[in-house]
All heavy atoms as a GROMACS GRO file, in nm:
protein
  614
    1LYS      N    1   0.085  -0.118  -0.001
    1LYS     CA    2   0.000   0.003   0.001
    1LYS      C    3   0.085   0.122   0.000
    1LYS      O    4   0.192   0.128   0.060
    1LYS     CB    5  -0.090  -0.001   0.125
    1LYS     CG    6  -0.184  -0.118   0.118
    1LYS     CD    7  -0.287  -0.108   0.226
    1LYS     CE    8  -0.376  -0.229   0.209
    1LYS     NZ    9  -0.479  -0.264   0.274
    2PRO      N   10   0.048   0.226  -0.067
    2PRO     CA   11   0.126   0.350  -0.070
    2PRO      C   12   0.143   0.411   0.069
    2PRO      O   13   0.050   0.410   0.149
    2PRO     CB   14   0.047   0.440  -0.164
    2PRO     CG   15  -0.086   0.382  -0.177
    2PRO     CD   16  -0.084   0.239  -0.138
    3GLN      N   17   0.258   0.459   0.090
    3GLN     CA   18   0.288   0.535   0.215
    3GLN      C   19   0.340   0.669   0.176
    3GLN      O   20   0.464   0.694   0.191
    3GLN     CB   21   0.382   0.451   0.299
    3GLN     CG   22   0.327   0.318   0.345
    3GLN     CD   23   0.428   0.243   0.435
    3GLN    OE1   24   0.543   0.278   0.446
    3GLN    NE2   25   0.383   0.136   0.491
    4PRO      N   26   0.259   0.761   0.135
    4PRO     CA   27   0.305   0.892   0.084
    4PRO      C   28   0.387   0.969   0.189
    4PRO      O   29   0.481   1.038   0.153
    4PRO     CB   30   0.179   0.964   0.052
    4PRO     CG   31   0.064   0.892   0.110
    4PRO     CD   32   0.112   0.754   0.135
    5SER      N   33   0.358   0.953   0.316
    5SER     CA   34   0.429   1.031   0.414
    5SER      C   35   0.577   0.982   0.413
    5SER      O   36   0.672   1.065   0.422
    5SER     CB   37   0.369   1.008   0.552
    5SER     OG   38   0.436   1.086   0.648
    6ARG      N   39   0.600   0.854   0.414
    6ARG     CA   40   0.739   0.801   0.411
    6ARG      C   41   0.806   0.830   0.277
    6ARG      O   42   0.921   0.867   0.270
    6ARG     CB   43   0.738   0.651   0.443
    6ARG     CG   44   0.708   0.621   0.585
    6ARG     CD   45   0.727   0.479   0.612
    6ARG     NE   46   0.697   0.450   0.753
    6ARG     CZ   47   0.704   0.330   0.805
    6ARG    NH1   48   0.743   0.231   0.730
    6ARG    NH2   49   0.679   0.312   0.932
    7LYS      N   50   0.731   0.806   0.170
    7LYS     CA   51   0.784   0.821   0.038
    7LYS      C   52   0.833   0.965   0.010
    7LYS      O   53   0.935   0.987  -0.045
    7LYS     CB   54   0.677   0.786  -0.068
    7LYS     CG   55   0.723   0.798  -0.210
    7LYS     CD   56   0.615   0.756  -0.304
    7LYS     CE   57   0.654   0.780  -0.450
    7LYS     NZ   58   0.543   0.756  -0.539
    8ASN      N   59   0.756   1.062   0.059
    8ASN     CA   60   0.784   1.203   0.034
    8ASN      C   61   0.854   1.268   0.154
    8ASN      O   62   0.876   1.390   0.154
    8ASN     CB   63   0.664   1.280  -0.002
    8ASN     CG   64   0.593   1.227  -0.125
    8ASN    OD1   65   0.663   1.185  -0.215
    8ASN    ND2   66   0.463   1.219  -0.126
    9SER      N   67   0.887   1.193   0.260
    9SER     CA   68   0.945   1.245   0.380
    9SER      C   69   0.865   1.365   0.432
    9SER      O   70   0.914   1.474   0.463
    9SER     CB   71   1.091   1.288   0.359
    9SER     OG   72   1.168   1.181   0.326
   10ALA      N   73   0.731   1.349   0.432
   10ALA     CA   74   0.638   1.456   0.475
   10ALA      C   75   0.561   1.413   0.600
   10ALA      O   76   0.544   1.292   0.630
   10ALA     CB   77   0.545   1.484   0.364
   11PRO      N   78   0.515   1.508   0.678
   11PRO     CA   79   0.440   1.472   0.797
   11PRO      C   80   0.304   1.416   0.757
   11PRO      O   81   0.257   1.436   0.649
   11PRO     CB   82   0.422   1.609   0.868
   11PRO     CG   83   0.444   1.708   0.768
   11PRO     CD   84   0.540   1.655   0.662
   12ALA      N   85   0.250   1.338   0.850
   12ALA     CA   86   0.116   1.281   0.825
   12ALA      C   87   0.024   1.311   0.947
   12ALA      O   88   0.077   1.332   1.060
   12ALA     CB   89   0.130   1.128   0.813
   13LEU      N   90  -0.100   1.316   0.920
   13LEU     CA   91  -0.199   1.340   1.026
   13LEU      C   92  -0.294   1.225   1.029
   13LEU      O   93  -0.350   1.192   0.921
   13LEU     CB   94  -0.267   1.474   1.000
   13LEU     CG   95  -0.387   1.504   1.094
   13LEU    CD1   96  -0.333   1.526   1.239
   13LEU    CD2   97  -0.460   1.627   1.048
   14VAL      N   98  -0.314   1.162   1.143
   14VAL     CA   99  -0.411   1.052   1.152
   14VAL      C  100  -0.514   1.099   1.256
   14VAL      O  101  -0.483   1.136   1.364
   14VAL     CB  102  -0.339   0.925   1.203
   14VAL    CG1  103  -0.444   0.814   1.216
   14VAL    CG2  104  -0.230   0.886   1.106
   15LEU      N  105  -0.641   1.096   1.214
   15LEU     CA  106  -0.752   1.138   1.301
   15LEU      C  107  -0.826   1.010   1.342
   15LEU      O  108  -0.877   0.932   1.260
   15LEU     CB  109  -0.843   1.230   1.229
   15LEU     CG  110  -0.782   1.360   1.181
   15LEU    CD1  111  -0.887   1.442   1.104
   15LEU    CD2  112  -0.734   1.441   1.303
   16TYR      N  113  -0.839   0.990   1.475
   16TYR     CA  114  -0.911   0.882   1.529
   16TYR      C  115  -1.039   0.938   1.595
   16TYR      O  116  -1.042   1.053   1.641
   16TYR     CB  117  -0.831   0.806   1.637
   16TYR     CG  118  -0.721   0.721   1.575
   16TYR    CD1  119  -0.598   0.767   1.564
   16TYR    CD2  120  -0.752   0.589   1.537
   16TYR    CE1  121  -0.500   0.686   1.506
   16TYR    CE2  122  -0.654   0.510   1.477
   16TYR     CZ  123  -0.531   0.561   1.463
   16TYR     OH  124  -0.431   0.483   1.410
   17GLN      N  125  -1.141   0.860   1.597
   17GLN     CA  126  -1.268   0.902   1.658
   17GLN      C  127  -1.303   0.820   1.780
   17GLN      O  128  -1.282   0.701   1.777
   17GLN     CB  129  -1.387   0.887   1.555
   17GLN     CG  130  -1.366   0.973   1.434
   17GLN     CD  131  -1.475   0.947   1.334
   17GLN    OE1  132  -1.556   0.858   1.345
   17GLN    NE2  133  -1.479   1.025   1.225
   18ALA      N  134  -1.353   0.887   1.880
   18ALA     CA  135  -1.401   0.823   2.006
   18ALA      C  136  -1.298   0.731   2.075
   18ALA      O  137  -1.337   0.632   2.130
   18ALA     CB  138  -1.527   0.744   1.971
   19LEU      N  139  -1.172   0.769   2.072
   19LEU     CA  140  -1.078   0.694   2.152
   19LEU      C  141  -1.090   0.737   2.296
   19LEU      O  142  -1.096   0.855   2.330
   19LEU     CB  143  -0.932   0.721   2.104
   19LEU     CG  144  -0.895   0.662   1.966
   19LEU    CD1  145  -0.750   0.694   1.936
   19LEU    CD2  146  -0.912   0.514   1.972
   20ILE      N  147  -1.100   0.643   2.382
   20ILE     CA  148  -1.117   0.675   2.525
   20ILE      C  149  -0.984   0.707   2.590
   20ILE      O  150  -0.890   0.628   2.576
   20ILE     CB  151  -1.184   0.549   2.596
   20ILE    CG1  152  -1.320   0.532   2.540
   20ILE    CG2  153  -1.185   0.574   2.748
   20ILE    CD1  154  -1.387   0.404   2.590
   21ARG      N  155  -0.976   0.818   2.653
   21ARG     CA  156  -0.854   0.858   2.724
   21ARG      C  157  -0.847   0.775   2.855
   21ARG      O  158  -0.939   0.773   2.934
   21ARG     CB  159  -0.863   1.004   2.758
   21ARG     CG  160  -0.743   1.060   2.834
   21ARG     CD  161  -0.740   1.205   2.850
   21ARG     NE  162  -0.869   1.270   2.874
   21ARG     CZ  163  -0.923   1.295   2.997
   21ARG    NH1  164  -0.849   1.264   3.106
   21ARG    NH2  165  -1.041   1.352   3.010
   22ARG      N  166  -0.741   0.703   2.869
   22ARG     CA  167  -0.731   0.610   2.986
   22ARG      C  168  -0.702   0.678   3.119
   22ARG      O  169  -0.747   0.636   3.222
   22ARG     CB  170  -0.618   0.510   2.962
   22ARG     CG  171  -0.649   0.419   2.845
   22ARG     CD  172  -0.548   0.313   2.826
   22ARG     NE  173  -0.557   0.217   2.939
   22ARG     CZ  174  -0.468   0.126   2.968
   22ARG    NH1  175  -0.362   0.115   2.893
   22ARG    NH2  176  -0.481   0.045   3.067
   23PHE      N  177  -0.631   0.787   3.114
   23PHE     CA  178  -0.599   0.857   3.238
   23PHE      C  179  -0.622   1.010   3.221
   23PHE      O  180  -0.647   1.058   3.112
   23PHE     CB  181  -0.448   0.829   3.268
   23PHE     CG  182  -0.416   0.679   3.272
   23PHE    CD1  183  -0.348   0.620   3.175
   23PHE    CD2  184  -0.465   0.604   3.381
   23PHE    CE1  185  -0.322   0.483   3.180
   23PHE    CE2  186  -0.438   0.470   3.389
   23PHE     CZ  187  -0.367   0.406   3.289
   24GLY      N  188  -0.604   1.079   3.331
   24GLY     CA  189  -0.623   1.226   3.327
   24GLY      C  190  -0.522   1.294   3.235
   24GLY      O  191  -0.433   1.236   3.184
   25HIS      N  192  -0.543   1.423   3.224
   25HIS     CA  193  -0.453   1.503   3.141
   25HIS      C  194  -0.313   1.515   3.195
   25HIS      O  195  -0.217   1.533   3.121
   25HIS     CB  196  -0.512   1.645   3.122
   25HIS     CG  197  -0.640   1.643   3.049
   25HIS    ND1  198  -0.654   1.620   2.917
   25HIS    CD2  199  -0.770   1.661   3.097
   25HIS    CE1  200  -0.780   1.627   2.881
   25HIS    NE2  201  -0.853   1.650   2.989
   26ALA      N  202  -0.300   1.496   3.326
   26ALA     CA  203  -0.168   1.511   3.391
   26ALA      C  204  -0.168   1.420   3.515
   26ALA      O  205  -0.272   1.377   3.560
   26ALA     CB  206  -0.140   1.658   3.427
   27ALA      N  207  -0.049   1.398   3.570
   27ALA     CA  208  -0.038   1.316   3.689
   27ALA      C  209  -0.121   1.375   3.806
   27ALA      O  210  -0.168   1.305   3.889
   27ALA     CB  211   0.108   1.297   3.730
   28THR      N  212  -0.135   1.504   3.807
   28THR     CA  213  -0.207   1.571   3.913
   28THR      C  214  -0.357   1.582   3.891
   28THR      O  215  -0.433   1.632   3.974
   28THR     CB  216  -0.148   1.713   3.937
   28THR    OG1  217  -0.164   1.786   3.813
   28THR    CG2  218  -0.007   1.709   3.979
   29ASP      N  219  -0.403   1.537   3.773
   29ASP     CA  220  -0.546   1.540   3.741
   29ASP      C  221  -0.623   1.442   3.827
   29ASP      O  222  -0.598   1.327   3.834
   29ASP     CB  223  -0.563   1.504   3.593
   29ASP     CG  224  -0.709   1.528   3.543
   29ASP    OD1  225  -0.792   1.576   3.621
   29ASP    OD2  226  -0.738   1.496   3.427
   30ARG      N  227  -0.722   1.499   3.901
   30ARG     CA  228  -0.806   1.410   3.987
   30ARG      C  229  -0.937   1.384   3.922
   30ARG      O  230  -1.038   1.455   3.943
   30ARG     CB  231  -0.822   1.481   4.125
   30ARG     CG  232  -0.694   1.514   4.193
   30ARG     CD  233  -0.621   1.388   4.237
   30ARG     NE  234  -0.496   1.418   4.296
   30ARG     CZ  235  -0.384   1.366   4.255
   30ARG    NH1  236  -0.384   1.277   4.155
   30ARG    NH2  237  -0.271   1.397   4.310
   31GLN      N  238  -0.944   1.282   3.838
   31GLN     CA  239  -1.063   1.251   3.758
   31GLN      C  240  -1.183   1.220   3.845
   31GLN      O  241  -1.295   1.249   3.804
   31GLN     CB  242  -1.033   1.133   3.665
   31GLN     CG  243  -0.927   1.158   3.565
   31GLN     CD  244  -0.899   1.038   3.481
   31GLN    OE1  245  -0.950   1.030   3.369
   31GLN    NE2  246  -0.826   0.941   3.534
   32HIS      N  247  -1.159   1.169   3.964
   32HIS     CA  248  -1.271   1.135   4.052
   32HIS      C  249  -1.349   1.258   4.096
   32HIS      O  250  -1.458   1.247   4.140
   32HIS     CB  251  -1.222   1.054   4.167
   32HIS     CG  252  -1.183   0.912   4.137
   32HIS    ND1  253  -1.133   0.874   4.014
   32HIS    CD2  254  -1.190   0.798   4.207
   32HIS    CE1  255  -1.108   0.748   4.012
   32HIS    NE2  256  -1.141   0.693   4.124
   33ALA      N  257  -1.283   1.373   4.082
   33ALA     CA  258  -1.354   1.496   4.125
   33ALA      C  259  -1.460   1.536   4.022
   33ALA      O  260  -1.556   1.606   4.061
   33ALA     CB  261  -1.247   1.609   4.137
   34TYR      N  262  -1.448   1.492   3.898
   34TYR     CA  263  -1.546   1.538   3.800
   34TYR      C  264  -1.607   1.423   3.719
   34TYR      O  265  -1.688   1.446   3.632
   34TYR     CB  266  -1.482   1.646   3.709
   34TYR     CG  267  -1.359   1.606   3.635
   34TYR    CD1  268  -1.363   1.539   3.514
   34TYR    CD2  269  -1.232   1.628   3.693
   34TYR    CE1  270  -1.249   1.504   3.445
   34TYR    CE2  271  -1.116   1.590   3.625
   34TYR     CZ  272  -1.126   1.528   3.502
   34TYR     OH  273  -1.011   1.492   3.436
   35LEU      N  274  -1.564   1.299   3.740
   35LEU     CA  275  -1.619   1.181   3.671
   35LEU      C  276  -1.670   1.076   3.772
   35LEU      O  277  -1.606   1.064   3.882
   35LEU     CB  278  -1.517   1.115   3.583
   35LEU     CG  279  -1.468   1.197   3.464
   35LEU    CD1  280  -1.352   1.131   3.395
   35LEU    CD2  281  -1.579   1.229   3.367
   36ASP      N  282  -1.771   1.003   3.740
   36ASP     CA  283  -1.813   0.898   3.825
   36ASP      C  284  -1.710   0.784   3.829
   36ASP      O  285  -1.634   0.764   3.727
   36ASP     CB  286  -1.945   0.832   3.770
   36ASP     CG  287  -2.064   0.922   3.783
   36ASP    OD1  288  -2.064   1.009   3.872
   36ASP    OD2  289  -2.154   0.910   3.695
   37ALA      N  290  -1.701   0.712   3.937
   37ALA     CA  291  -1.601   0.604   3.954
   37ALA      C  292  -1.620   0.502   3.841
   37ALA      O  293  -1.519   0.446   3.787
   37ALA     CB  294  -1.617   0.540   4.089
   38SER      N  295  -1.741   0.472   3.800
   38SER     CA  296  -1.762   0.375   3.693
   38SER      C  297  -1.700   0.420   3.561
   38SER      O  298  -1.647   0.339   3.481
   38SER     CB  299  -1.914   0.344   3.680
   38SER     OG  300  -1.985   0.460   3.636
   39VAL      N  301  -1.710   0.550   3.534
   39VAL     CA  302  -1.653   0.604   3.412
   39VAL      C  303  -1.500   0.592   3.416
   39VAL      O  304  -1.432   0.556   3.322
   39VAL     CB  305  -1.697   0.753   3.394
   39VAL    CG1  306  -1.623   0.815   3.272
   39VAL    CG2  307  -1.848   0.758   3.369
   40VAL      N  308  -1.440   0.629   3.531
   40VAL     CA  309  -1.296   0.621   3.547
   40VAL      C  310  -1.250   0.479   3.532
   40VAL      O  311  -1.147   0.449   3.462
   40VAL     CB  312  -1.252   0.674   3.684
   40VAL    CG1  313  -1.103   0.654   3.706
   40VAL    CG2  314  -1.284   0.824   3.689
   41ASP      N  315  -1.322   0.382   3.590
   41ASP     CA  316  -1.289   0.235   3.579
   41ASP      C  317  -1.296   0.197   3.434
   41ASP      O  318  -1.208   0.127   3.381
   41ASP     CB  319  -1.383   0.152   3.662
   41ASP     CG  320  -1.358   0.172   3.811
   41ASP    OD1  321  -1.250   0.225   3.849
   41ASP    OD2  322  -1.447   0.133   3.892
   42ARG      N  323  -1.402   0.237   3.360
   42ARG     CA  324  -1.417   0.197   3.223
   42ARG      C  325  -1.305   0.253   3.135
   42ARG      O  326  -1.253   0.185   3.047
   42ARG     CB  327  -1.548   0.246   3.168
   42ARG     CG  328  -1.606   0.169   3.053
   42ARG     CD  329  -1.750   0.208   3.016
   42ARG     NE  330  -1.829   0.260   3.124
   42ARG     CZ  331  -1.884   0.380   3.123
   42ARG    NH1  332  -1.873   0.458   3.013
   42ARG    NH2  333  -1.957   0.430   3.220
   43MET      N  334  -1.265   0.378   3.163
   43MET     CA  335  -1.154   0.437   3.089
   43MET      C  336  -1.024   0.361   3.116
   43MET      O  337  -0.945   0.338   3.024
   43MET     CB  338  -1.138   0.581   3.134
   43MET     CG  339  -1.249   0.675   3.083
   43MET     SD  340  -1.255   0.839   3.158
   43MET     CE  341  -1.094   0.900   3.119
   44ALA      N  342  -0.999   0.319   3.241
   44ALA     CA  343  -0.876   0.252   3.275
   44ALA      C  344  -0.871   0.116   3.213
   44ALA      O  345  -0.761   0.069   3.181
   44ALA     CB  346  -0.865   0.238   3.427
   45GLU      N  347  -0.983   0.052   3.190
   45GLU     CA  348  -0.990  -0.082   3.127
   45GLU      C  349  -0.982  -0.077   2.973
   45GLU      O  350  -0.966  -0.182   2.911
   45GLU     CB  351  -1.117  -0.151   3.171
   45GLU     CG  352  -1.120  -0.183   3.316
   45GLU     CD  353  -1.256  -0.235   3.361
   45GLU    OE1  354  -1.350  -0.245   3.278
   45GLU    OE2  355  -1.268  -0.266   3.485
   46SER      N  356  -0.994   0.041   2.915
   46SER     CA  357  -0.993   0.049   2.771
   46SER      C  358  -0.854   0.028   2.713
   46SER      O  359  -0.756   0.054   2.782
   46SER     CB  360  -1.048   0.188   2.727
   46SER     OG  361  -0.957   0.287   2.760
   47ASP      N  362  -0.850  -0.014   2.594
   47ASP     CA  363  -0.720  -0.035   2.523
   47ASP      C  364  -0.717   0.054   2.400
   47ASP      O  365  -0.769   0.020   2.295
   47ASP     CB  366  -0.709  -0.182   2.482
   47ASP     CG  367  -0.574  -0.216   2.428
   47ASP    OD1  368  -0.502  -0.122   2.381
   47ASP    OD2  369  -0.535  -0.333   2.429
   48VAL      N  370  -0.656   0.165   2.421
   48VAL     CA  371  -0.654   0.267   2.314
   48VAL      C  372  -0.581   0.219   2.185
   48VAL      O  373  -0.618   0.252   2.072
   48VAL     CB  374  -0.597   0.403   2.364
   48VAL    CG1  375  -0.446   0.392   2.388
   48VAL    CG2  376  -0.626   0.514   2.262
   49VAL      N  377  -0.481   0.139   2.205
   49VAL     CA  378  -0.403   0.086   2.086
   49VAL      C  379  -0.495  -0.011   2.006
   49VAL      O  380  -0.503   0.004   1.884
   49VAL     CB  381  -0.275   0.013   2.133
   49VAL    CG1  382  -0.210  -0.053   2.011
   49VAL    CG2  383  -0.181   0.114   2.200
   50ALA      N  384  -0.564  -0.099   2.079
   50ALA     CA  385  -0.653  -0.191   2.005
   50ALA      C  386  -0.761  -0.118   1.935
   50ALA      O  387  -0.800  -0.147   1.818
   50ALA     CB  388  -0.710  -0.297   2.102
   51SER      N  389  -0.822  -0.014   2.001
   51SER     CA  390  -0.924   0.062   1.937
   51SER      C  391  -0.871   0.134   1.813
   51SER      O  392  -0.944   0.137   1.711
   51SER     CB  393  -0.977   0.162   2.038
   51SER     OG  394  -1.080   0.241   1.981
   52GLY      N  395  -0.753   0.188   1.817
   52GLY     CA  396  -0.696   0.251   1.703
   52GLY      C  397  -0.670   0.159   1.587
   52GLY      O  398  -0.693   0.193   1.470
   53ILE      N  399  -0.629   0.039   1.616
   53ILE     CA  400  -0.606  -0.064   1.515
   53ILE      C  401  -0.735  -0.104   1.449
   53ILE      O  402  -0.742  -0.115   1.324
   53ILE     CB  403  -0.534  -0.189   1.569
   53ILE    CG1  404  -0.387  -0.148   1.611
   53ILE    CG2  405  -0.534  -0.300   1.474
   53ILE    CD1  406  -0.314  -0.251   1.690
   54VAL      N  407  -0.839  -0.122   1.525
   54VAL     CA  408  -0.965  -0.158   1.472
   54VAL      C  409  -1.014  -0.045   1.374
   54VAL      O  410  -1.063  -0.077   1.263
   54VAL     CB  411  -1.076  -0.178   1.580
   54VAL    CG1  412  -1.216  -0.189   1.527
   54VAL    CG2  413  -1.040  -0.305   1.660
   55GLN      N  414  -1.001   0.078   1.412
   55GLN     CA  415  -1.044   0.188   1.323
   55GLN      C  416  -0.956   0.185   1.193
   55GLN      O  417  -1.009   0.204   1.082
   55GLN     CB  418  -1.034   0.324   1.391
   55GLN     CG  419  -1.138   0.349   1.486
   55GLN     CD  420  -1.139   0.490   1.541
   55GLN    OE1  421  -1.114   0.583   1.465
   55GLN    NE2  422  -1.166   0.506   1.668
   56ALA      N  423  -0.828   0.168   1.206
   56ALA     CA  424  -0.740   0.171   1.089
   56ALA      C  425  -0.778   0.056   0.992
   56ALA      O  426  -0.774   0.074   0.871
   56ALA     CB  427  -0.596   0.154   1.134
   57VAL      N  428  -0.814  -0.057   1.046
   57VAL     CA  429  -0.848  -0.171   0.960
   57VAL      C  430  -0.988  -0.163   0.907
   57VAL      O  431  -1.011  -0.176   0.787
   57VAL     CB  432  -0.828  -0.306   1.042
   57VAL    CG1  433  -0.885  -0.422   0.957
   57VAL    CG2  434  -0.681  -0.326   1.073
   58GLU      N  435  -1.084  -0.148   0.995
   58GLU     CA  436  -1.225  -0.157   0.959
   58GLU      C  437  -1.283  -0.033   0.896
   58GLU      O  438  -1.367  -0.040   0.804
   58GLU     CB  439  -1.310  -0.204   1.073
   58GLU     CG  440  -1.268  -0.341   1.124
   58GLU     CD  441  -1.350  -0.388   1.240
   58GLU    OE1  442  -1.449  -0.323   1.278
   58GLU    OE2  443  -1.320  -0.499   1.293
   59GLN      N  444  -1.238   0.085   0.937
   59GLN     CA  445  -1.303   0.207   0.880
   59GLN      C  446  -1.221   0.264   0.766
   59GLN      O  447  -1.279   0.321   0.672
   59GLN     CB  448  -1.317   0.314   0.992
   59GLN     CG  449  -1.417   0.273   1.097
   59GLN     CD  450  -1.437   0.382   1.205
   59GLN    OE1  451  -1.386   0.493   1.191
   59GLN    NE2  452  -1.504   0.348   1.308
   60TRP      N  453  -1.090   0.256   0.775
   60TRP     CA  454  -1.007   0.318   0.669
   60TRP      C  455  -0.945   0.220   0.573
   60TRP      O  456  -0.882   0.263   0.475
   60TRP     CB  457  -0.897   0.401   0.734
   60TRP     CG  458  -0.948   0.501   0.837
   60TRP    CD1  459  -1.064   0.571   0.834
   60TRP    CD2  460  -0.879   0.545   0.952
   60TRP    NE1  461  -1.073   0.651   0.941
   60TRP    CE2  462  -0.960   0.638   1.018
   60TRP    CE3  463  -0.755   0.511   1.008
   60TRP    CZ2  464  -0.925   0.696   1.134
   60TRP    CZ3  465  -0.718   0.571   1.130
   60TRP    CH2  466  -0.802   0.665   1.187
   61SER      N  467  -0.948   0.092   0.603
   61SER     CA  468  -0.879  -0.009   0.523
   61SER      C  469  -0.731   0.029   0.500
   61SER      O  470  -0.673   0.005   0.398
   61SER     CB  471  -0.946  -0.027   0.386
   61SER     OG  472  -1.080  -0.066   0.407
   62ALA      N  473  -0.672   0.087   0.604
   62ALA     CA  474  -0.532   0.132   0.598
   62ALA      C  475  -0.439   0.012   0.594
   62ALA      O  476  -0.327   0.020   0.541
   62ALA     CB  477  -0.497   0.223   0.712
   63LEU      N  478  -0.476  -0.096   0.657
   63LEU     CA  479  -0.397  -0.217   0.662
   63LEU      C  480  -0.492  -0.329   0.700
   63LEU      O  481  -0.604  -0.303   0.742
   63LEU     CB  482  -0.279  -0.202   0.753
   63LEU     CG  483  -0.302  -0.201   0.901
   63LEU    CD1  484  -0.167  -0.221   0.977
   63LEU    CD2  485  -0.361  -0.071   0.950
   64THR      N  486  -0.439  -0.448   0.702
   64THR     CA  487  -0.517  -0.565   0.747
   64THR      C  488  -0.476  -0.599   0.889
   64THR      O  489  -0.371  -0.549   0.936
   64THR     CB  490  -0.492  -0.688   0.662
   64THR    OG1  491  -0.357  -0.725   0.672
   64THR    CG2  492  -0.521  -0.662   0.516
   65TYR      N  493  -0.552  -0.682   0.958
   65TYR     CA  494  -0.514  -0.723   1.090
   65TYR      C  495  -0.379  -0.796   1.087
   65TYR      O  496  -0.294  -0.782   1.176
   65TYR     CB  497  -0.618  -0.807   1.158
   65TYR     CG  498  -0.736  -0.730   1.206
   65TYR    CD1  499  -0.861  -0.738   1.146
   65TYR    CD2  500  -0.721  -0.645   1.316
   65TYR    CE1  501  -0.970  -0.661   1.195
   65TYR    CE2  502  -0.829  -0.566   1.362
   65TYR     CZ  503  -0.950  -0.579   1.298
   65TYR     OH  504  -1.056  -0.509   1.348
   66SER      N  505  -0.360  -0.880   0.984
   66SER     CA  506  -0.232  -0.950   0.969
   66SER      C  507  -0.116  -0.852   0.958
   66SER      O  508  -0.008  -0.865   1.020
   66SER     CB  509  -0.242  -1.044   0.847
   66SER     OG  510  -0.115  -1.111   0.828
   67GLU      N  511  -0.134  -0.745   0.876
   67GLU     CA  512  -0.029  -0.647   0.862
   67GLU      C  513  -0.003  -0.572   0.993
   67GLU      O  514   0.112  -0.540   1.025
   67GLU     CB  515  -0.070  -0.546   0.752
   67GLU     CG  516  -0.065  -0.608   0.612
   67GLU     CD  517  -0.128  -0.515   0.507
   67GLU    OE1  518  -0.217  -0.435   0.542
   67GLU    OE2  519  -0.090  -0.525   0.393
   68ALA      N  520  -0.115  -0.544   1.063
   68ALA     CA  521  -0.096  -0.478   1.196
   68ALA      C  522  -0.018  -0.564   1.291
   68ALA      O  523   0.071  -0.513   1.366
   68ALA     CB  524  -0.232  -0.441   1.251
   69LEU      N  525  -0.044  -0.690   1.288
   69LEU     CA  526   0.026  -0.783   1.379
   69LEU      C  527   0.177  -0.796   1.338
   69LEU      O  528   0.264  -0.790   1.423
   69LEU     CB  529  -0.034  -0.923   1.374
   69LEU     CG  530   0.027  -1.024   1.469
   69LEU    CD1  531   0.016  -0.985   1.612
   69LEU    CD2  532  -0.044  -1.164   1.446
   70ASP      N  533   0.200  -0.798   1.208
   70ASP     CA  534   0.340  -0.800   1.161
   70ASP      C  535   0.408  -0.673   1.207
   70ASP      O  536   0.527  -0.678   1.252
   70ASP     CB  537   0.346  -0.809   1.008
   70ASP     CG  538   0.302  -0.949   0.956
   70ASP    OD1  539   0.298  -1.042   1.039
   70ASP    OD2  540   0.276  -0.958   0.836
   71ARG      N  541   0.343  -0.557   1.194
   71ARG     CA  542   0.406  -0.436   1.232
   71ARG      C  543   0.431  -0.430   1.381
   71ARG      O  544   0.535  -0.376   1.426
   71ARG     CB  545   0.316  -0.313   1.187
   71ARG     CG  546   0.373  -0.181   1.211
   71ARG     CD  547   0.489  -0.157   1.118
   71ARG     NE  548   0.543  -0.025   1.150
   71ARG     CZ  549   0.672  -0.002   1.180
   71ARG    NH1  550   0.759  -0.100   1.188
   71ARG    NH2  551   0.714   0.121   1.209
   72PHE      N  552   0.338  -0.485   1.458
   72PHE     CA  553   0.355  -0.490   1.603
   72PHE      C  554   0.482  -0.566   1.639
   72PHE      O  555   0.561  -0.528   1.723
   72PHE     CB  556   0.234  -0.559   1.671
   72PHE     CG  557   0.246  -0.586   1.812
   72PHE    CD1  558   0.222  -0.483   1.903
   72PHE    CD2  559   0.276  -0.709   1.855
   72PHE    CE1  560   0.236  -0.509   2.042
   72PHE    CE2  561   0.289  -0.739   1.992
   72PHE     CZ  562   0.264  -0.636   2.084
   73HIS      N  563   0.505  -0.679   1.568
   73HIS     CA  564   0.627  -0.760   1.597
   73HIS      C  565   0.751  -0.687   1.550
   73HIS      O  566   0.856  -0.693   1.619
   73HIS     CB  567   0.612  -0.897   1.527
   73HIS     CG  568   0.510  -0.985   1.590
   73HIS    ND1  569   0.513  -1.023   1.721
   73HIS    CD2  570   0.400  -1.045   1.542
   73HIS    CE1  571   0.413  -1.096   1.750
   73HIS    NE2  572   0.342  -1.117   1.641
   74GLU      N  573   0.745  -0.617   1.438
   74GLU     CA  574   0.859  -0.535   1.397
   74GLU      C  575   0.898  -0.428   1.498
   74GLU      O  576   1.014  -0.415   1.530
   74GLU     CB  577   0.829  -0.467   1.261
   74GLU     CG  578   0.820  -0.557   1.141
   74GLU     CD  579   0.769  -0.478   1.019
   74GLU    OE1  580   0.774  -0.354   1.016
   74GLU    OE2  581   0.723  -0.542   0.928
   75ILE      N  582   0.796  -0.359   1.548
   75ILE     CA  583   0.827  -0.257   1.651
   75ILE      C  584   0.882  -0.319   1.773
   75ILE      O  585   0.971  -0.265   1.836
   75ILE     CB  586   0.692  -0.176   1.676
   75ILE    CG1  587   0.655  -0.096   1.555
   75ILE    CG2  588   0.709  -0.087   1.800
   75ILE    CD1  589   0.516  -0.034   1.560
   76GLY      N  590   0.829  -0.435   1.815
   76GLY     CA  591   0.877  -0.501   1.936
   76GLY      C  592   1.021  -0.540   1.922
   76GLY      O  593   1.095  -0.539   2.026
   77GLN      N  594   1.065  -0.576   1.806
   77GLN     CA  595   1.208  -0.615   1.786
   77GLN      C  596   1.301  -0.495   1.795
   77GLN      O  597   1.414  -0.505   1.836
   77GLN     CB  598   1.220  -0.682   1.653
   77GLN     CG  599   1.159  -0.814   1.646
   77GLN     CD  600   1.168  -0.878   1.502
   77GLN    OE1  601   1.216  -0.815   1.411
   77GLN    NE2  602   1.114  -0.996   1.491
   78VAL      N  603   1.250  -0.376   1.757
   78VAL     CA  604   1.333  -0.252   1.766
   78VAL      C  605   1.341  -0.201   1.904
   78VAL      O  606   1.444  -0.153   1.947
   78VAL     CB  607   1.273  -0.144   1.671
   78VAL    CG1  608   1.345  -0.011   1.690
   78VAL    CG2  609   1.274  -0.189   1.525
   79ALA      N  610   1.233  -0.213   1.979
   79ALA     CA  611   1.226  -0.160   2.118
   79ALA      C  612   1.312  -0.228   2.214
   79ALA      O  613   1.388  -0.301   2.225
   79ALA     CB  614   1.085  -0.155   2.168
   0.00000   0.00000   0.00000
């Protein structure tokens, strides 16, 4: 698949929808002061990476699940 950002050494912008923020904006953010405990628990249990991969595959056809898994393994070898 074409990768114009890499090919042209240009920046890319990826927009995701409805990704759940797992934690507050900062370490000092006290989410319990303005969110119900059930909402905070649900946010902590969410997997933002998995949600992003689902959007990339199912909504944008940017890659397949197999390609995403291969990329995951490539990144893991570098890290």
